[in-house]
Gaussian input, Z-matrix of N, CA and C with variables (Angstrom, degrees):
# hf/3-21g

backbone

0 1
 N
 C     1     B1
 C     2     B2     1     A1
 N     3     B3     2     A2     1     D1
 C     4     B4     3     A3     2     D2
 C     5     B5     4     A4     3     D3
 N     6     B6     5     A5     4     D4
 C     7     B7     6     A6     5     D5
 C     8     B8     7     A7     6     D6
 N     9     B9     8     A8     7     D7
 C    10    B10     9     A9     8     D8
 C    11    B11    10    A10     9     D9
 N    12    B12    11    A11    10    D10
 C    13    B13    12    A12    11    D11
 C    14    B14    13    A13    12    D12
 N    15    B15    14    A14    13    D13
 C    16    B16    15    A15    14    D14
 C    17    B17    16    A16    15    D15
 N    18    B18    17    A17    16    D16
 C    19    B19    18    A18    17    D17
 C    20    B20    19    A19    18    D18
 N    21    B21    20    A20    19    D19
 C    22    B22    21    A21    20    D20
 C    23    B23    22    A22    21    D21
 N    24    B24    23    A23    22    D22
 C    25    B25    24    A24    23    D23
 C    26    B26    25    A25    24    D24
 N    27    B27    26    A26    25    D25
 C    28    B28    27    A27    26    D26
 C    29    B29    28    A28    27    D27
 N    30    B30    29    A29    28    D28
 C    31    B31    30    A30    29    D29
 C    32    B32    31    A31    30    D30
 N    33    B33    32    A32    31    D31
 C    34    B34    33    A33    32    D32
 C    35    B35    34    A34    33    D33
 N    36    B36    35    A35    34    D34
 C    37    B37    36    A36    35    D35
 C    38    B38    37    A37    36    D36
 N    39    B39    38    A38    37    D37
 C    40    B40    39    A39    38    D38
 C    41    B41    40    A40    39    D39
 N    42    B42    41    A41    40    D40
 C    43    B43    42    A42    41    D41
 C    44    B44    43    A43    42    D42
 N    45    B45    44    A44    43    D43
 C    46    B46    45    A45    44    D44
 C    47    B47    46    A46    45    D45
 N    48    B48    47    A47    46    D46
 C    49    B49    48    A48    47    D47
 C    50    B50    49    A49    48    D48
 N    51    B51    50    A50    49    D49
 C    52    B52    51    A51    50    D50
 C    53    B53    52    A52    51    D51
 N    54    B54    53    A53    52    D52
 C    55    B55    54    A54    53    D53
 C    56    B56    55    A55    54    D54
 N    57    B57    56    A56    55    D55
 C    58    B58    57    A57    56    D56
 C    59    B59    58    A58    57    D57
 N    60    B60    59    A59    58    D58
 C    61    B61    60    A60    59    D59
 C    62    B62    61    A61    60    D60
 N    63    B63    62    A62    61    D61
 C    64    B64    63    A63    62    D62
 C    65    B65    64    A64    63    D63
 N    66    B66    65    A65    64    D64
 C    67    B67    66    A66    65    D65
 C    68    B68    67    A67    66    D66
 N    69    B69    68    A68    67    D67
 C    70    B70    69    A69    68    D68
 C    71    B71    70    A70    69    D69
 N    72    B72    71    A71    70    D70
 C    73    B73    72    A72    71    D71
 C    74    B74    73    A73    72    D72
 N    75    B75    74    A74    73    D73
 C    76    B76    75    A75    74    D74
 C    77    B77    76    A76    75    D75
 N    78    B78    77    A77    76    D76
 C    79    B79    78    A78    77    D77
 C    80    B80    79    A79    78    D78
 N    81    B81    80    A80    79    D79
 C    82    B82    81    A81    80    D80
 C    83    B83    82    A82    81    D81
 N    84    B84    83    A83    82    D82
 C    85    B85    84    A84    83    D83
 C    86    B86    85    A85    84    D84
 N    87    B87    86    A86    85    D85
 C    88    B88    87    A87    86    D86
 C    89    B89    88    A88    87    D87
 N    90    B90    89    A89    88    D88
 C    91    B91    90    A90    89    D89
 C    92    B92    91    A91    90    D90
 N    93    B93    92    A92    91    D91
 C    94    B94    93    A93    92    D92
 C    95    B95    94    A94    93    D93
 N    96    B96    95    A95    94    D94
 C    97    B97    96    A96    95    D95
 C    98    B98    97    A97    96    D96
 N    99    B99    98    A98    97    D97
 C   100   B100    99    A99    98    D98
 C   101   B101   100   A100    99    D99
 N   102   B102   101   A101   100   D100
 C   103   B103   102   A102   101   D101
 C   104   B104   103   A103   102   D102
 N   105   B105   104   A104   103   D103
 C   106   B106   105   A105   104   D104
 C   107   B107   106   A106   105   D105
 N   108   B108   107   A107   106   D106
 C   109   B109   108   A108   107   D107
 C   110   B110   109   A109   108   D108
 N   111   B111   110   A110   109   D109
 C   112   B112   111   A111   110   D110
 C   113   B113   112   A112   111   D111
 N   114   B114   113   A113   112   D112
 C   115   B115   114   A114   113   D113
 C   116   B116   115   A115   114   D114
 N   117   B117   116   A116   115   D115
 C   118   B118   117   A117   116   D116
 C   119   B119   118   A118   117   D117
 N   120   B120   119   A119   118   D118
 C   121   B121   120   A120   119   D119
 C   122   B122   121   A121   120   D120
 N   123   B123   122   A122   121   D121
 C   124   B124   123   A123   122   D122
 C   125   B125   124   A124   123   D123
 N   126   B126   125   A125   124   D124
 C   127   B127   126   A126   125   D125
 C   128   B128   127   A127   126   D126
 N   129   B129   128   A128   127   D127
 C   130   B130   129   A129   128   D128
 C   131   B131   130   A130   129   D129
 N   132   B132   131   A131   130   D130
 C   133   B133   132   A132   131   D131
 C   134   B134   133   A133   132   D132
 N   135   B135   134   A134   133   D133
 C   136   B136   135   A135   134   D134
 C   137   B137   136   A136   135   D135
 N   138   B138   137   A137   136   D136
 C   139   B139   138   A138   137   D137
 C   140   B140   139   A139   138   D138
 N   141   B141   140   A140   139   D139
 C   142   B142   141   A141   140   D140
 C   143   B143   142   A142   141   D141
 N   144   B144   143   A143   142   D142
 C   145   B145   144   A144   143   D143
 C   146   B146   145   A145   144   D144
 N   147   B147   146   A146   145   D145
 C   148   B148   147   A147   146   D146
 C   149   B149   148   A148   147   D147
 N   150   B150   149   A149   148   D148
 C   151   B151   150   A150   149   D149
 C   152   B152   151   A151   150   D150
 N   153   B153   152   A152   151   D151
 C   154   B154   153   A153   152   D152
 C   155   B155   154   A154   153   D153
 N   156   B156   155   A155   154   D154
 C   157   B157   156   A156   155   D155
 C   158   B158   157   A157   156   D156
 N   159   B159   158   A158   157   D157
 C   160   B160   159   A159   158   D158
 C   161   B161   160   A160   159   D159

   B1=1.4516
   B2=1.5283
   B3=1.3080
   B4=1.4601
   B5=1.5280
   B6=1.3214
   B7=1.4603
   B8=1.5290
   B9=1.3211
   B10=1.4702
   B11=1.5248
   B12=1.3302
   B13=1.4618
   B14=1.5204
   B15=1.3260
   B16=1.4644
   B17=1.5240
   B18=1.3071
   B19=1.4646
   B20=1.5243
   B21=1.3216
   B22=1.4594
   B23=1.5138
   B24=1.3237
   B25=1.4653
   B26=1.5242
   B27=1.3196
   B28=1.4686
   B29=1.5215
   B30=1.3287
   B31=1.4673
   B32=1.5255
   B33=1.3285
   B34=1.4635
   B35=1.5245
   B36=1.3231
   B37=1.4686
   B38=1.5200
   B39=1.3212
   B40=1.4669
   B41=1.5252
   B42=1.3267
   B43=1.4636
   B44=1.5198
   B45=1.3311
   B46=1.4639
   B47=1.5256
   B48=1.3192
   B49=1.4617
   B50=1.5271
   B51=1.3327
   B52=1.4594
   B53=1.5272
   B54=1.3355
   B55=1.4646
   B56=1.5245
   B57=1.3273
   B58=1.4678
   B59=1.5214
   B60=1.3179
   B61=1.4637
   B62=1.5232
   B63=1.3274
   B64=1.4659
   B65=1.5213
   B66=1.3282
   B67=1.4618
   B68=1.5230
   B69=1.3201
   B70=1.4587
   B71=1.5104
   B72=1.3173
   B73=1.4567
   B74=1.5234
   B75=1.3152
   B76=1.4596
   B77=1.5188
   B78=1.3125
   B79=1.4624
   B80=1.5281
   B81=1.3221
   B82=1.4671
   B83=1.5217
   B84=1.3215
   B85=1.4623
   B86=1.5162
   B87=1.3212
   B88=1.4573
   B89=1.5223
   B90=1.3209
   B91=1.4592
   B92=1.5222
   B93=1.3013
   B94=1.4640
   B95=1.5342
   B96=1.3287
   B97=1.4627
   B98=1.5204
   B99=1.3241
   B100=1.4581
   B101=1.5151
   B102=1.3210
   B103=1.4681
   B104=1.5267
   B105=1.3279
   B106=1.4557
   B107=1.5270
   B108=1.3237
   B109=1.4621
   B110=1.5256
   B111=1.3196
   B112=1.4619
   B113=1.5282
   B114=1.3210
   B115=1.4675
   B116=1.5236
   B117=1.3363
   B118=1.4626
   B119=1.5224
   B120=1.3292
   B121=1.4630
   B122=1.5270
   B123=1.3139
   B124=1.4643
   B125=1.5242
   B126=1.3406
   B127=1.4585
   B128=1.5262
   B129=1.3223
   B130=1.4662
   B131=1.5231
   B132=1.3177
   B133=1.4685
   B134=1.5268
   B135=1.3291
   B136=1.4653
   B137=1.5296
   B138=1.3248
   B139=1.4602
   B140=1.5151
   B141=1.3162
   B142=1.4653
   B143=1.5231
   B144=1.3208
   B145=1.4675
   B146=1.5282
   B147=1.3328
   B148=1.4646
   B149=1.5254
   B150=1.3360
   B151=1.4636
   B152=1.5295
   B153=1.3294
   B154=1.4633
   B155=1.5257
   B156=1.3160
   B157=1.4705
   B158=1.5282
   B159=1.2834
   B160=1.4683
   B161=1.5008
   A1=109.37
   A2=115.70
   A3=121.53
   A4=110.76
   A5=114.59
   A6=118.02
   A7=109.86
   A8=115.71
   A9=120.60
   A10=112.76
   A11=116.93
   A12=119.49
   A13=111.09
   A14=117.16
   A15=120.62
   A16=111.21
   A17=117.00
   A18=120.70
   A19=110.01
   A20=117.08
   A21=121.06
   A22=112.58
   A23=117.28
   A24=120.55
   A25=111.33
   A26=117.95
   A27=121.24
   A28=110.27
   A29=116.88
   A30=120.78
   A31=110.38
   A32=117.46
   A33=120.61
   A34=110.82
   A35=117.94
   A36=120.92
   A37=110.68
   A38=117.69
   A39=120.81
   A40=110.08
   A41=116.87
   A42=120.66
   A43=111.66
   A44=117.24
   A45=120.63
   A46=110.32
   A47=117.65
   A48=120.14
   A49=111.46
   A50=117.52
   A51=119.93
   A52=111.02
   A53=117.64
   A54=120.36
   A55=111.53
   A56=116.51
   A57=119.98
   A58=109.95
   A59=116.63
   A60=120.55
   A61=110.93
   A62=116.97
   A63=120.39
   A64=111.66
   A65=117.13
   A66=120.46
   A67=112.34
   A68=116.98
   A69=120.61
   A70=114.01
   A71=117.99
   A72=121.37
   A73=113.27
   A74=117.76
   A75=120.39
   A76=110.21
   A77=115.90
   A78=120.06
   A79=111.06
   A80=116.60
   A81=121.27
   A82=108.96
   A83=115.54
   A84=120.06
   A85=109.30
   A86=115.47
   A87=120.34
   A88=110.68
   A89=115.39
   A90=121.69
   A91=108.68
   A92=116.51
   A93=122.16
   A94=110.38
   A95=115.85
   A96=119.79
   A97=112.47
   A98=117.59
   A99=120.57
   A100=112.82
   A101=116.18
   A102=120.53
   A103=110.11
   A104=116.58
   A105=120.89
   A106=111.18
   A107=117.55
   A108=120.98
   A109=111.11
   A110=117.47
   A111=120.96
   A112=111.24
   A113=116.51
   A114=120.45
   A115=110.22
   A116=116.86
   A117=120.49
   A118=110.85
   A119=117.70
   A120=121.24
   A121=110.88
   A122=116.88
   A123=120.91
   A124=110.64
   A125=116.93
   A126=120.32
   A127=111.98
   A128=117.63
   A129=120.10
   A130=109.86
   A131=117.45
   A132=120.20
   A133=110.82
   A134=117.22
   A135=120.43
   A136=110.92
   A137=116.72
   A138=120.21
   A139=112.34
   A140=117.17
   A141=120.58
   A142=110.11
   A143=117.09
   A144=120.47
   A145=110.94
   A146=117.40
   A147=119.54
   A148=111.81
   A149=117.79
   A150=119.60
   A151=110.32
   A152=117.35
   A153=120.91
   A154=113.98
   A155=118.64
   A156=118.81
   A157=111.02
   A158=115.01
   A159=120.05
   A160=110.53
   D1=147.29
   D2=-177.50
   D3=-76.10
   D4=140.56
   D5=176.00
   D6=-88.61
   D7=-179.79
   D8=-174.30
   D9=-63.18
   D10=-34.81
   D11=-179.27
   D12=-64.92
   D13=-43.34
   D14=179.68
   D15=-66.14
   D16=-41.49
   D17=178.59
   D18=-63.88
   D19=-42.77
   D20=178.60
   D21=-61.77
   D22=-40.53
   D23=178.85
   D24=-66.50
   D25=-39.65
   D26=177.98
   D27=-64.87
   D28=-41.09
   D29=178.79
   D30=-63.37
   D31=-40.20
   D32=178.45
   D33=-66.05
   D34=-38.74
   D35=177.51
   D36=-63.57
   D37=-41.42
   D38=177.19
   D39=-64.55
   D40=-38.01
   D41=178.88
   D42=-63.57
   D43=-33.08
   D44=177.92
   D45=-62.59
   D46=-40.65
   D47=177.68
   D48=-64.08
   D49=-37.79
   D50=176.26
   D51=-66.85
   D52=-37.36
   D53=177.44
   D54=-66.20
   D55=-41.35
   D56=177.45
   D57=-63.29
   D58=-38.94
   D59=176.97
   D60=-65.73
   D61=-38.23
   D62=-179.90
   D63=-67.11
   D64=-31.44
   D65=178.70
   D66=-80.37
   D67=-8.62
   D68=178.00
   D69=80.79
   D70=22.27
   D71=-178.06
   D72=-88.85
   D73=-11.47
   D74=177.45
   D75=-87.34
   D76=153.44
   D77=-179.31
   D78=-69.49
   D79=-37.82
   D80=179.73
   D81=-111.30
   D82=141.05
   D83=177.66
   D84=-96.72
   D85=131.84
   D86=176.24
   D87=-78.94
   D88=-42.37
   D89=-177.25
   D90=-159.10
   D91=-175.73
   D92=179.98
   D93=-61.65
   D94=150.57
   D95=-176.84
   D96=-62.64
   D97=-38.89
   D98=-179.23
   D99=-65.37
   D100=-44.05
   D101=178.94
   D102=-65.69
   D103=-41.33
   D104=179.55
   D105=-63.51
   D106=-40.37
   D107=178.14
   D108=-67.56
   D109=-38.38
   D110=178.11
   D111=-64.63
   D112=-44.55
   D113=177.85
   D114=-62.38
   D115=-41.89
   D116=179.00
   D117=-62.52
   D118=-41.54
   D119=178.95
   D120=-61.62
   D121=-44.53
   D122=179.76
   D123=-65.18
   D124=-42.45
   D125=-179.90
   D126=-66.16
   D127=-39.26
   D128=177.98
   D129=-65.13
   D130=-42.19
   D131=178.75
   D132=-61.23
   D133=-44.14
   D134=179.27
   D135=-67.70
   D136=-40.42
   D137=179.48
   D138=-63.62
   D139=-43.90
   D140=178.34
   D141=-65.52
   D142=-38.09
   D143=178.10
   D144=-62.43
   D145=-45.32
   D146=-177.58
   D147=-71.11
   D148=-32.66
   D149=177.97
   D150=-72.37
   D151=-38.58
   D152=-173.26
   D153=-81.99
   D154=-23.47
   D155=-175.71
   D156=-74.26
   D157=146.62
   D158=179.41
   D159=-137.42

């Protein structure tokens, strides 16, 4: 089973895709740029929290 560090890193990687989508660099848009940026912000915060906690 994955520990908190691995889960946090995966969450941060997913957040990067949402940030790229928010900047409009992807060919297809998943959702509005504002919503995508908000989701990315929340995911980065959770990812950093899970990586940093001990």
